[in-house]
N, C-alpha and C positions, 0 to 999 in steps of 0.2 A: 468730343474731347481730343481724340487723336488728330482730327483735322486742324484743330487750333494749335496743337504742338507742332505739327508739320509746318503750319504757316509761320510759327515763331522761329523754328529751325531754319526755314528758307530765308526769313528776314535776317537772321544772324549771319548766315552765309553771304547774303547779299551785301550787308554793311561791311563785313570783313573784306570782301572783294573791293568795294568802293574805297575803303581806307588804304588797302594795299596799292590801288591804282593812284590814289592821291600821293602816297609816299613815293612812288616811283616817279610821278610827275614833278614833285618837289625836288627830288634828287637830280632830275634832268635840268630843271630851271636854275638850281643853285650851282651849276657847272662843276663844282668840286665835290659834289655829293656829300655836303656837310651833314653832321649829325643834327638831329632835331634840336638838341640843346643849344648848339652853336648858332643854328638858324634863328632860334628865339632870341638869343642875345644880340645878334646882328640887327634884328628887327626892332628890339627894344631900344637899341642905341640910335635908331633912325638912319642907319647906313643904307645906301642905295634906294632912298625913298623915290627918286625920280626914275629909277630903272623899271621898265614895264615887267620884266621877268620877276623882280622882287615884289612888285605890287601883286602879281599873280600868286606868288608864294604866300603872301599875307592872306589873300582871299582863300586860297586852298586850305590854309591852316584853320581858318574859321569854319569852313565847311567840314573839315576833318573833325574838329571839336564837336560839332553838332551830331555827326555820325557816331562818334564815340559815346555820346550821351544816349542816343537812341539804341545803340548796341547794348549798353549797360542795362537799360530798361528791359530789353528783350531777354537778356541773360537771366535777369532776376525771375522771369516768368517760368523758366525751365530748370534752373539750378535749384536743387532742394535746399531748404533752409537748414542751418546748423543749430539744431536744438540741443546738441551735446553740451553746450556751454550755459544752458538755462536750467535752473533748478526751480521746482514748483513746490509751493507750500500752501497748506490749507490751515486757516486760522479758525478757531471756534470761540475763543474768548478774547477780548470782550465783544467782538462782533464777527459774524461769519464772513469770511473772505477767502478768495483764491488769488494768490499772487505768483508772478514769475520773477525770478531774480537771477541776474548774471552770476555765474559761479564766482565765489570769493566775496560776494557782498552779503552783509548781514540782512536777513529777511525782515527783521524788526524795523530797520530803517526805512524800508519801502512801505511796510504795513502802516507805520506811524503817520504816513502822509494822508491816509484815508480815515484814521481814527484819532480823535483828539484825546489827550490825556492818557495815552497808551502806557506811559512809563509809571503812572500812578496806580495802575491796575494789574491784576494777574493776567498774564497772556498765555494762551494755550495754542500751540500750533504743531504741525508735523509735516515732514517732507513727504511728497507723494509722487507717484509715477506718471508718465505721460498718458497712459491709458486711463488712469483715474482722472486726470485733467480733462481728457476728452469726454468722459462720462459726466463729470460735473458741469462742463460747459453745455453739453446737450440737454441737461436737466434745468439749466438756468433760463431766465426770462430775459428777452431783449428789451432794453429800456424804451426804445422808440416805438416798438410795435406791440408790446405787451404779449408777445408770442414767444415760443421757444426758438432757439437758435438752430439754423440749418447746418448740415454737415459742411456745406461750402463755406459758410461764414467761419465755422470753427477752423477749417483748414487754412483759410486766408489769415485768420488771426495768428495761428501757430507759425505760418510762413513769415508773417511780419515780425514775430518775436525772434525767429531765426536770423532774420536780416539785421535786426537791431543789435544783436549780440556782438557784431563786429564793429559797432560804433563805440568810440571811446567814452562818450557821454552817457551811454545807457547803463542804468543801475538796475532797473526792474520796472514791472508794470502791475497794477492792480487789475485783475480780470473780472472778478465777481465780488460784489458786496451784497450780503443778505439775499443770495440767489438771483441777483440782477446783474446781467452782463453789462459792464461799463466801458 
């Protein structure tokens, strides 16, 4: 595990160096050391299309963009997820379920996605802690394998939830229905 982290950290350092070198080269090619925003506007307007230096700037910007995406992927592997914005609820009536909800969202709205006619029935649920969630997940069955869930899968799921919380579209997730991990 430590070897993988060190590999990821070295990859992060490597991509940061490459991006810095590209930025320096773009500054040299644009003569006046324009800001990135100004360079983008110049390129969008199609100015200097026949100039080899500006063709190189265009190419470097594309390479830089791909490096930024790879860097972002690597950062997600080592940056801990933010579970402080996630609330967990255990439902028992009308159907057993475990859901994760972004703070400020009504848990019933997420739960109703997996249970039909939820508004016509009595609903019983409670807010639970992260340790309770980990215990419930470890006791549940994986739908694909009909076996229990490993600690690695649980950690990966919680890490994904921590990533989703920063997305504006994320409302919540159903994690378990009737003791089956979904």
